[in-house]
VOBA-1610 file (N, C-alpha, C; in pm, whole numbers, padded with zeros to 5 digits, always signed):
BEGIN
Unk+00038-00085-00014Unk-00012+00014+00002Unk+00075+00087-00011Unk+00088+00227-00151Unk+00161+00343-00087Unk+00059+00441+00005Unk+00197+00554+00111Unk+00115+00608+00185Unk+00163+00713+00180Unk+00089+00826+00115Unk+00096+00973+00092Unk+00197+01014+00240Unk+00285+01136+00193Unk+00343+01167+00331Unk+00275+01301+00350Unk+00322+01393+00436Unk+00300+01488+00494Unk+00338+01604+00355Unk+00466+01567+00302Unk+00530+01667+00217Unk+00476+01616+00071Unk+00407+01533+00053Unk+00329+01446-00064Unk+00230+01546-00073Unk+00131+01607+00030Unk+00001+01643+00018Unk+00016+01738+00025Unk+00131+01842+00162Unk+00153+01990+00114Unk+00175+02025-00049Unk+00211+01924-00114Unk+00202+01961-00252Unk+00112+01989-00350Unk+00055+01827-00296Unk-00053+01875-00416Unk-00165+01962-00410Unk-00171+02027-00242Unk-00263+02126-00203Unk-00162+02229-00237Unk-00098+02274-00279Unk-00083+02381-00318Unk-00069+02388-00474Unk-00014+02278-00496Unk-00014+02220-00647Unk-00151+02289-00723Unk-00254+02258-00619Unk-00412+02296-00660Unk-00453+02436-00647Unk-00424+02502-00490Unk-00392+02608-00488Unk-00349+02772-00617Unk-00202+02680-00695Unk-00192+02748-00768Unk-00254+02782-00903Unk-00318+02669-00937Unk-00404+02632-01000Unk-00541+02692-01056Unk-00608+02710-00892Unk-00685+02821-00840Unk-00660+02949-00894Unk-00581+02962-00879Unk-00514+03073-00821Unk-00473+03173-01010Unk-00414+03076-01063Unk-00446+03033-01248Unk-00549+03096-01328Unk-00657+02962-01284Unk-00782+03036-01322Unk-00864+03123-01308Unk-00830+03238-01212Unk-00926+03292-01117Unk-00839+03433-01221Unk-00707+03433-01195Unk-00650+03501-01323Unk-00654+03495-01454Unk-00693+03440-01530Unk-00738+03444-01666Unk-00886+03489-01630Unk-00923+03443-01599Unk-01098+03444-01585Unk-01106+03603-01554Unk-01043+03635-01469Unk-01072+03774-01437Unk-01027+03866-01550Unk-00910+03828-01633Unk-00901+03929-01749Unk-01059+03938-01831Unk-01129+03884-01860Unk-01222+03904-01908Unk-01223+03864-02082Unk-01115+03841-02176Unk-01053+03884-02254Unk-01038+03768-02324Unk-01127+03613-02236Unk-01120+03455-02311Unk-00983+03457-02362Unk-00976+03353-02430Unk-00869+03313-02507Unk-00821+03370-02626Unk-00911+03465-02685Unk-00866+03576-02761Unk-00775+03622-02702Unk-00808+03706-02592Unk-00715+03783-02504Unk-00530+03726-02565Unk-00539+03610-02515Unk-00424+03557-02444Unk-00386+03544-02609Unk-00416+03493-02738Unk-00379+03490-02809Unk-00326+03677-02919Unk-00414+03752-02839Unk-00349+03895-02883Unk-00292+03937-02858Unk-00229+03885-02695Unk-00073+03935-02585Unk-00020+03840-02651Unk+00020+03796-02769Unk+00135+03715-02876Unk+00203+03621-02782Unk+00077+03521-02691Unk+00194+03429-02625Unk+00252+03359-02696Unk+00326+03238-02695Unk+00395+03164-02760Unk+00401+02958-02666Unk+00362+03021-02539Unk+00371+02876-02471Unk+00177+02866-02433Unk+00146+02766-02425Unk-00057+02793-02365Unk-00001+02769-02170Unk-00130+02857-02137Unk-00084+02851-01985Unk-00098+02711-01993Unk-00086+02654-01863Unk-00101+02511-01790Unk-00209+02496-01790Unk-00316+02603-01770Unk-00453+02534-01774Unk-00491+02520-01836Unk-00491+02525-01936Unk-00516+02421-02076Unk-00429+02318-02110Unk-00400+02301-02070Unk-00261+02146-02126Unk-00342+02052-02023Unk-00353+01933-02157Unk-00451+01832-02138Unk-00329+01728-02089Unk-00406+01599-02029Unk-00355+01495-02017Unk-00297+01409-02094Unk-00209+01362-02148Unk-00155+01282-02283Unk-00250+01216-02290Unk-00278+01115-02228Unk-00439+01012-02243Unk-00501+01098-02368Unk-00567+01241-02283Unk-00730+01246-02333Unk-00681+01311-02493Unk-00481+01407-02553Unk-00445+01370-02675Unk-00477+01325-02725Unk-00371+01142-02687Unk-00405+01033-02768Unk-00560+01014-02845Unk-00637+00974-02685Unk-00764+00945-02728Unk-00812+01020-02853Unk-00778+01197-02863Unk-00840+01240-02974Unk-00749+01246-03047Unk-00609+01224-03105Unk-00622+01173-03194Unk-00586+01007-03275Unk-00665+00906-03238Unk-00670+00815-03233Unk-00722+00808-03335Unk-00664+00715-03413Unk-00754+00693-03505Unk-00920+00723-03631Unk-00957+00820-03729Unk-01069+00864-03725Unk-01101+00803-03876Unk-01216+00738-03893Unk-01251+00680-04064Unk-01278+00843-04128Unk-01253+00776-04255Unk-01280+00895-04311Unk-01326+00872-04432Unk-01351+00708-04447Unk-01448+00657-04604Unk-01584+00694-04583Unk-01654+00718-04423Unk-01744+00694-04405Unk-01834+00874-04387Unk-01942+00881-04401Unk-01971+00996-04377Unk-02116+00994-04246Unk-02135+01107-04209Unk-02324+01107-04117Unk-02431+01105-04257Unk-02519+01004-04216Unk-02647+01028-04321Unk-02625+01211-04388Unk-02670+01239-04505Unk-02710+01402-04506Unk-02896+01323-04622Unk-02965+01402-04518Unk-03099+01391-04576Unk-03152+01539-04645Unk-03255+01522-04751Unk-03266+01659-04832Unk-03426+01642-04762Unk-03431+01805-04741Unk-03535+01819-04654Unk-03695+01875-04751Unk-03621+01853-04875Unk-03705+01921-04963Unk-03793+01831-05019Unk-03939+01893-05020Unk-04067+01821-05055Unk-04078+01700-04927Unk-04082+01806-04756Unk-04086+01789-04661Unk-04270+01790-04629Unk-04327+01875-04666Unk-04450+01923-04690Unk-04507+01837-04778Unk-04465+01724-04855Unk-04581+01665-04963Unk-04570+01550-04990Unk-04499+01523-05109Unk-04491+01405-05166Unk-04361+01321-05090Unk-04260+01362-05046Unk-04134+01366-05007Unk-04131+01303-04812Unk-04248+01351-04774Unk-04254+01301-04626Unk-04245+01166-04516Unk-04278+01110-04629Unk-04265+00920-04523Unk-04169+00869-04583Unk-04067+00933-04691Unk-03936+00891-04716Unk-03844+00963-04615Unk-03844+01107-04633Unk-03790+01172-04488Unk-03859+01101-04371Unk-03886+01090-04349Unk-03897+01000-04200Unk-03879+00921-04174Unk-03865+00790-04240Unk-03760+00660-04302Unk-03616+00711-04283Unk-03585+00836-04309Unk-03468+00841-04324Unk-03389+00864-04212Unk-03529+00957-04133Unk-03424+01048-04002Unk-03461+00935-03949Unk-03565+00843-03934Unk-03571+00655-03833Unk-03400+00659-03823Unk-03400+00596-03918Unk-03314+00524-03945Unk-03126+00630-03908Unk-03169+00665-03958Unk-03019+00793-03914Unk-02997+00783-03761Unk-03121+00842-03694Unk-03112+00814-03543Unk-03125+00736-03501Unk-03128+00610-03557Unk-03135+00485-03409Unk-02958+00433-03452Unk-02923+00406-03616Unk-02794+00422-03603Unk-02646+00516-03593Unk-02685+00649-03598Unk-02612+00714-03582Unk-02612+00839-03465Unk-02733+00876-03418Unk-02809+00960-03360Unk-02799+01101-03370Unk-02700+01118-03546Unk-02671+01263-03597Unk-02721+01216-03757Unk-02715+01346-03817Unk-02741+01303-03961Unk-02714+01489-04010Unk-02727+01523-04105Unk-02719+01635-04184Unk-02828+01675-04239Unk-02921+01737-04249Unk-02977+01781-04332Unk-03000+01941-04451Unk-03013+01952-04542Unk-03005+02007-04671Unk-03122+02072-04723Unk-03140+02182-04811Unk-03263+02259-04847Unk-03406+02240-04707Unk-03317+02323-04615Unk-03388+02298-04466Unk-03489+02458-04452Unk-03458+02478-04540Unk-03542+02689-04529Unk-03476+02719-04505Unk-03370+02705-04429Unk-03255+02816-04401Unk-03195+02891-04497Unk-03161+03002-04546Unk-03107+03056-04699Unk-02980+03056-04676Unk-02896+03031-04740Unk-02783+02979-04671Unk-02666+03177-04675Unk-02773+03244-04701Unk-02724+03380-04660Unk-02688+03434-04543Unk-02849+03386-04470Unk-02854+03365-04307Unk-02724+03283-04261Unk-02703+03164-04299Unk-02608+03120-04243Unk-02453+03168-04245Unk-02450+03227-04369Unk-02311+03273-04385Unk-02243+03365-04302Unk-02415+03475-04347Unk-02408+03634-04203Unk-02354+03549-04051Unk-02423+03455-04024Unk-02445+03397-03840Unk-02274+03391-03841Unk-02212+03306-03930Unk-02068+03266-03886Unk-01989+03402-03893Unk-02000+03506-03958Unk-01938+03621-03969Unk-02013+03694-03853Unk-02120+03735-03799Unk-02176+03776-03695Unk-02128+03757-03562Unk-02100+03623-03574Unk-02008+03577-03459Unk-01847+03603-03462Unk-01807+03601-03602Unk-01710+03655-03581Unk-01647+03829-03597Unk-01729+03885-03588Unk-01851+04009-03556Unk-01751+04069-03370Unk-01825+03953-03368Unk-01825+03971-03206Unk-01692+03919-03105Unk-01630+03822-03142Unk-01506+03793-03089Unk-01394+03839-03111Unk-01402+03959-03234Unk-01302+04007-03296Unk-01305+04167-03290Unk-01400+04219-03208Unk-01433+04331-03186Unk-01304+04363-03009Unk-01332+04496-03002Unk-01210+04546-02881Unk-01279+04423-02762Unk-01186+04411-02691Unk-01144+04372-02563Unk-01305+04423-02471Unk-01286+04544-02458Unk-01389+04651-02393Unk-01525+04680-02413Unk-01557+04590-02529Unk-01726+04631-02615Unk-01758+04477-02554Unk-01674+04398-02574Unk-01726+04247-02565Unk-01684+04201-02367Unk-01632+04269-02283Unk-01650+04303-02129Unk-01751+04297-02110Unk-01857+04361-02171Unk-01976+04441-02098Unk-02050+04319-02081Unk-02043+04186-02152Unk-02121+04015-02155Unk-02073+03935-02119Unk-01887+03976-02056Unk-01845+03806-01970Unk-01935+03875-01833Unk-01944+03664-01847Unk-01986+03681-01653Unk-02052+03542-01669Unk-02061+03507-01616Unk-02066+03356-01510Unk-02256+03371-01453Unk-02273+03439-01461Unk-02443+03433-01412Unk-02523+03403-01489Unk-02600+03260-01458Unk-02608+03170-01519Unk-02797+03219-01594Unk-02800+03314-01461Unk-02947+03448-01494Unk-02928+03538-01635Unk-02833+03520-01616Unk-02824+03585-01773Unk-02842+03598-01902Unk-02918+03673-01956Unk-02982+03613-02138Unk-02914+03576-02228Unk-02809+03699-02180Unk-02675+03693-02297Unk-02528+03689-02174Unk-02439+03576-02201Unk-02348+03537-02141Unk-02177+03572-02270Unk-02119+03597-02225Unk-01982+03619-02292Unk-01927+03532-02175Unk-01816+03432-02258Unk-01712+03344-02072Unk-01661+03269-02148Unk-01490+03197-02142Unk-01449+03093-02175Unk-01459+02949-02078Unk-01500+02851-02178Unk-01539+02734-02014Unk-01635+02789-01983Unk-01761+02725-01939Unk-01873+02717-01863Unk-01815+02647-01720Unk-01734+02548-01784Unk-01718+02407-01646Unk-01536+02488-01627Unk-01517+02626-01637Unk-01383+02637-01599Unk-01312+02570-01473Unk-01368+02611-01405Unk-01321+02546-01258Unk-01336+02424-01191Unk-01437+02348-01270Unk-01434+02210-01269Unk-01318+02098-01358Unk-01334+02150-01440Unk-01296+02037-01553Unk-01147+02040-01537Unk-01095+01944-01568Unk-00908+01917-01508Unk-00885+01989-01585Unk-00880+02088-01805Unk-00802+02148-01853Unk-00905+02218-01895Unk-00833+02320-01941Unk-01004+02443-02014Unk-00952+02381-02131Unk-01063+02389-02217Unk-01069+02380-02347Unk-01031+02574-02417Unk-00953+02526-02550Unk-00935+02640-02624Unk-01012+02716-02693Unk-01088+02732-02592Unk-01251+02833-02716Unk-01313+02928-02570Unk-01359+03030-02662Unk-01424+03144-02600Unk-01602+03062-02654Unk-01673+03191-02572Unk-01833+03121-02609Unk-01896+03222-02607Unk-02030+03263-02667Unk-02168+03349-02649Unk-02287+03279-02606Unk-02308+03284-02520Unk-02492+03212-02502Unk-02601+03323-02454Unk-02673+03237-02560Unk-02777+03381-02571Unk-02916+03309-02579Unk-02993+03288-02430Unk-03107+03234-02443Unk-03260+03257-02538Unk-03236+03229-02660Unk-03391+03286-02766Unk-03517+03295-02642Unk-03524+03160-02625Unk-03655+03102-02551Unk-03646+03030-02418Unk-03702+03046-02321Unk-03860+03085-02349Unk-03902+03207-02326Unk-03795+03319-02291Unk-03877+03423-02233Unk-03790+03510-02311Unk-03848+03555-02433Unk-03801+03646-02519Unk-03678+03718-02487Unk-03596+03780-02587Unk-03446+03903-02539Unk-03530+04020-02624Unk-03526+04103-02590Unk-03536+04221-02678Unk-03436+04285-02715Unk-03412+04324-02821Unk-03293+04303-02945Unk-03227+04389-02895Unk-03192+04489-02792Unk-03143+04559-02750Unk-03012+04466-02623Unk-03039+04399-02593Unk-02985+04247-02516Unk-02865+04225-02573Unk-02870+04189-02728Unk-02807+04135-02765Unk-02738+04222-02776Unk-02562+04115-02834Unk-02464+04247-02900Unk-02433+04291-03040Unk-02449+04430-03011Unk-02441+04494-03176Unk-02416+04410-03288Unk-02281+04392-03267Unk-02221+04274-03344Unk-02300+04185-03485Unk-02323+04092-03400Unk-02465+03983-03400Unk-02591+04035-03404Unk-02676+04134-03362Unk-02763+04159-03277Unk-02896+04079-03448Unk-02855+04123-03576Unk-02937+04155-03654Unk-02989+03989-03682Unk-02840+03946-03690Unk-02874+03783-03802Unk-02871+03760-03622Unk-02805+03780-03535Unk-02916+03680-03461Unk-03117+03649-03373Unk-03100+03738-03389Unk-03284+03812-03417Unk-03319+03641-03559Unk-03266+03688-03700Unk-03339+03649-03785Unk-03257+03492-03805Unk-03136+03443-03757Unk-03063+03274-03740Unk-03242+03243-03706Unk-03217+03277-03532Unk-03353+03204-03438Unk-03457+03195-03495Unk-03527+03340-03535Unk-03643+03270-03600Unk-03643+03179-03756Unk-03524+03161-03810Unk-03569+02990-03922Unk-03555+02861-03815Unk-03451+02921-03703Unk-03436+02793-03625Unk-03522+02743-03583Unk-03611+02814-03518Unk-03696+02794-03394Unk-03830+02697-03555Unk-03888+02745-03683Unk-03901+02644-03736Unk-03854+02565-03772Unk-03723+02509-03800Unk-03657+02442-03838Unk-03678+02319-03761Unk-03676+02333-03617Unk-03712+02319-03492Unk-03816+02199-03458Unk-03917+02321-03500Unk-04072+02283-03537Unk-04080+02146-03585Unk-03996+02160-03717Unk-04028+02035-03821Unk-03944+01940-03789Unk-03859+01941-03742Unk-03746+01831-03661Unk-03850+01798-03588Unk-03872+01796-03494Unk-03961+01746-03356Unk-04085+01653-03442Unk-04153+01736-03523Unk-04271+01657-03602Unk-04238+01504-03722Unk-04121+01605-03754Unk-04050+01413-03813Unk-04014+01374-03718Unk-03900+01348-03640Unk-03892+01252-03516Unk-03960+01197-03456Unk-04100+01236-03472Unk-04218+01224-03341Unk-04315+01102-03438Unk-04344+01129-03575Unk-04395+01046-03647Unk-04286+00904-03665Unk-04157+00997-03695Unk-04032+00802-03711Unk-04091+00702-03636Unk-04156+00798-03487Unk-04167+00703-03357Unk-04321+00660-03366Unk-04338+00674-03472Unk-04514+00673-03532Unk-04599+00700-03411Unk-04605+00815-03388Unk-04643+00957-03291Unk-04676+00970-03372Unk-04820+01062-03287Unk-04870+01211-03373Unk-04749+01310-03412Unk-04777+01396-03491Unk-04646+01480-03536Unk-04640+01577-03427Unk-04718+01566-03341Unk-04701+01721-03219Unk-04696+01642-03125Unk-04677+01563-03097Unk-04594+01480-02986Unk-04466+01512-02914Unk-04392+01551-02960Unk-04280+01600-02898Unk-04270+01735-02851Unk-04338+01817-02964Unk-04400+01958-02929Unk-04433+02008-02809Unk-04565+01907-02838Unk-04651+01919-02696Unk-04576+01841-02585Unk-04524+01830-02544Unk-04485+01785-02414Unk-04319+01882-02416Unk-04313+01919-02475Unk-04222+02106-02434Unk-04081+02113-02505Unk-04106+01975-02565Unk-03935+01936-02619Unk-03893+02168-02683Unk-03971+02144-02780Unk-03911+02256-02855Unk-03969+02417-02759Unk-03964+02400-02648Unk-04040+02541-02543Unk-03880+02602-02567Unk-03786+02587-02518Unk-03624+02621-02494Unk-03537+02664-02589Unk-03487+02762-02631Unk-03414+02738-02776Unk-03303+02775-02704Unk-03161+02747-02723Unk-02995+02850-02692Unk-02912+02893-02813Unk-02883+02948-02822Unk-02759+02982-02935Unk-02616+03000-02879Unk-02580+02858-02891Unk-02392+02905-02881Unk-02338+02946-02942Unk-02237+03005-02942Unk-02139+02989-03018Unk-02018+03021-03005Unk-01959+02933-03071Unk-01791+02929-02999Unk-01693+02967-03073Unk-01582+03011-03023Unk-01460+03118-03162Unk-01357+03009-03041Unk-01279+02982-03192Unk-01174+02862-03145Unk-01052+02920-03242Unk-00948+03047-03139Unk-00848+03124-03175Unk-00768+03008-03256Unk-00666+03066-03309Unk-00557+03005-03362Unk-00437+02979-03199Unk-00388+02841-03241Unk-00301+02803-03091Unk-00229+02805-03098Unk-00134+02832-03062Unk+00073+02826-03059Unk+00096+02681-02986Unk+00057+02627-02920Unk+00064+02506-02929Unk-00067+02348-02960Unk-00110+02363-03027Unk-00264+02276-03084Unk-00200+02131-03014Unk-00064+02058-02982Unk-00056+01944-02997Unk-00095+01873-02805Unk-00051+01995-02757Unk-00151+02007-02568Unk-00273+02037-02566Unk-00311+02112-02587Unk-00426+02134-02592Unk-00588+02065-02688Unk-00756+02082-02648Unk-00835+02102-02698Unk-00927+02210-02754Unk-00985+02226-02862Unk-01132+02290-02880Unk-01189+02268-02750Unk-01234+02125-02787Unk-01365+02037-02741Unk-01347+01952-02722Unk-01365+01856-02586Unk-01330+01769-02557Unk-01446+01666-02584Unk-01463+01501-02586Unk-01599+01448-02623Unk-01676+01451-02544Unk-01799+01475-02579Unk-01901+01512-02459Unk-01995+01437-02538Unk-02145+01519-02471Unk-02282+01479-02515Unk-02343+01545-02496Unk-02496+01594-02555Unk-02524+01719-02587Unk-02657+01668-02497Unk-02673+01723-02368Unk-02770+01787-02278Unk-02865+01868-02302Unk-02959+01814-02459Unk-03057+01883-02469Unk-03103+01768-02567Unk-03215+01827-02599Unk-03351+01779-02693Unk-03325+01715-02788Unk-03246+01832-02922Unk-03166+01829-03020Unk-03057+01958-03030Unk-02960+01918-03076Unk-02829+02047-03111Unk-02864+02039-03325Unk-02916+02146-03339Unk-02813+02217-03491Unk-02730+02348-03509Unk-02609+02261-03574Unk-02503+02280-03533Unk-02448+02298-03707Unk-02409+02469-03728Unk-02393+02476-03787Unk-02201+02480-03815Unk-02173+02448-03929Unk-02028+02448-03941Unk-01997+02562-03980Unk-01818+02575-03996Unk-01750+02705-04091Unk-01685+02613-04158Unk-01562+02677-04244Unk-01539+02557-04376Unk-01406+02495-04276Unk-01410+02555-04201Unk-01262+02513-04146Unk-01267+02374-04037Unk-01421+02307-03981Unk-01485+02195-03964Unk-01388+02157-03781Unk-01403+02066-03854Unk-01314+01977-03689Unk-01397+01892-03601Unk-01544+01901-03672Unk-01616+01854-03609Unk-01616+01653-03613Unk-01589+01609-03514Unk-01686+01438-03513Unk-01696+01417-03417Unk-01770+01271-03488Unk-01855+01203-03412Unk-01846+01057-03349Unk-01890+01008-03249Unk-01850+00827-03238Unk-01956+00734-03337Unk-01863+00694-03359Unk-01992+00569-03465Unk-01952+00440-03486Unk-01993+00423-03392Unk-01949+00184-03379Unk-01762+00224-03319Unk-01782+00290-03206Unk-01648+00261-03140Unk-01559+00369-03207Unk-01544+00402-03328Unk-01470+00530-03394Unk-01503+00648-03450Unk-01455+00751-03410Unk-01432+00871-03430Unk-01448+00886-03596Unk-01557+00937-03685Unk-01584+00944-03789Unk-01575+01163-03805Unk-01506+01238-03930Unk-01505+01349-03937Unk-01601+01357-04042Unk-01669+01444-03965Unk-01866+01552-04043Unk-01760+01645-04105Unk-01721+01623-04227Unk-01692+01767-04333Unk-01787+01870-04348Unk-01749+01964-04352Unk-01819+02142-04325Unk-01906+02060-04474Unk-02045+02107-04519Unk-02076+02130-04634Unk-02181+02286-04576Unk-02048+02323-04709Unk-02230+02466-04759Unk-02352+02449-04744Unk-02407+02511-04665Unk-02556+02547-04635Unk-02603+02440-04571Unk-02541+02328-04531Unk-02613+02201-04476Unk-02578+02265-04255Unk-02661+02167-04219Unk-02679+02181-04086Unk-02640+02037-04019Unk-02588+02018-03872Unk-02538+01902-03889Unk-02667+01898-03763Unk-02762+01799-03713Unk-02820+01774-03652Unk-02802+01621-03507Unk-02816+01647-03403Unk-02768+01563-03316Unk-02887+01569-03169Unk-02883+01419-03185Unk-03042+01366-03097Unk-02958+01407-02990Unk-03039+01468-02896Unk-02949+01533-02733Unk-02990+01388-02664Unk-02911+01412-02513Unk-02965+01308-02464Unk-03118+01335-02316Unk-03154+01396-02352Unk-03277+01483-02349Unk-03396+01361-02361Unk-03336+01397-02529Unk-03467+01302-02615Unk-03446+01178-02599Unk-03320+01158-02569Unk-03320+00992-02596Unk-03330+00969-02497Unk-03361+01002-02348Unk-03405+00953-02189Unk-03559+00938-02252Unk-03630+01028-02282Unk-03758+01002-02262Unk-03809+00937-02377Unk-03757+00922-02503Unk-03779+00800-02579Unk-03744+00691-02519Unk-03641+00626-02411Unk-03670+00530-02337Unk-03788+00457-02246Unk-03833+00539-02226Unk-03975+00590-02203Unk-04111+00506-02296Unk-04111+00640-02422Unk-04171+00579-02507Unk-04220+00520-02529Unk-04078+00454-02622Unk-04085+00346-02691Unk-04101+00226-02595Unk-04099+00182-02473Unk-04153+00062-02460Unk-04315+00047-02437Unk-04457+00144-02450Unk-04551+00196-02417Unk-04614+00122-02548Unk-04540+00161-02664Unk-04597+00145-02754Unk-04669-00008-02819
//
């Protein structure tokens, strides 16, 4: 049996104290990861360095010869609806992910959404600082790593969170850099979300309004992640492996990509497709479905 000495314990406590001090110092800058890059760092702070095993897992073999299903929503309101429902059922059961095209959101809106997010993060720090907070009650918040003080290592990214529903936002509450496009994008995504919940309901053999009637579409949040260039990319990650604790996630990628999904214990690249949106069946919906399916 290994026995820790008083010196070992003191070292561990001291190390944890130093880490907390470093975390607070980073957090108090209110400039996020982008602020570190703007300062010209060439070595990433220790709080971002991942354990070697995490990096090895993230760089494990990736399947490039297969892709997540792509579902064309053209004709969803008429002759192709049954075909689309079948495709969504199969993709949800086998992948839990799929991409949608011809979804009703104009490509110009998608492109402007990406530009609007970039404008927010690349504006002067003193403008962004107004929104920097860890107050979960705020409708609009900008921060770096929501779990900064709980995770073993921080992710190399900053995030703008906008809670669009059920409590509606006044336009002036949104940052000016992305205000108009956030409102327009939200309008389109609300409609697309309703359509997806209808199709998922029908894929389960239920009334099309079943999931919406349960309140699955009631809450609507837009998370915008920004990944600045990293001077030591082999030591950290932009996003660690995770699952989404919501009903569904609709994800818009830029041209750089980087998204991967786990399929049959293998990571699969989700290559960016201009104009496409990625749909992820979240944990909450899967949990609900485990209760619904046995009752049918």
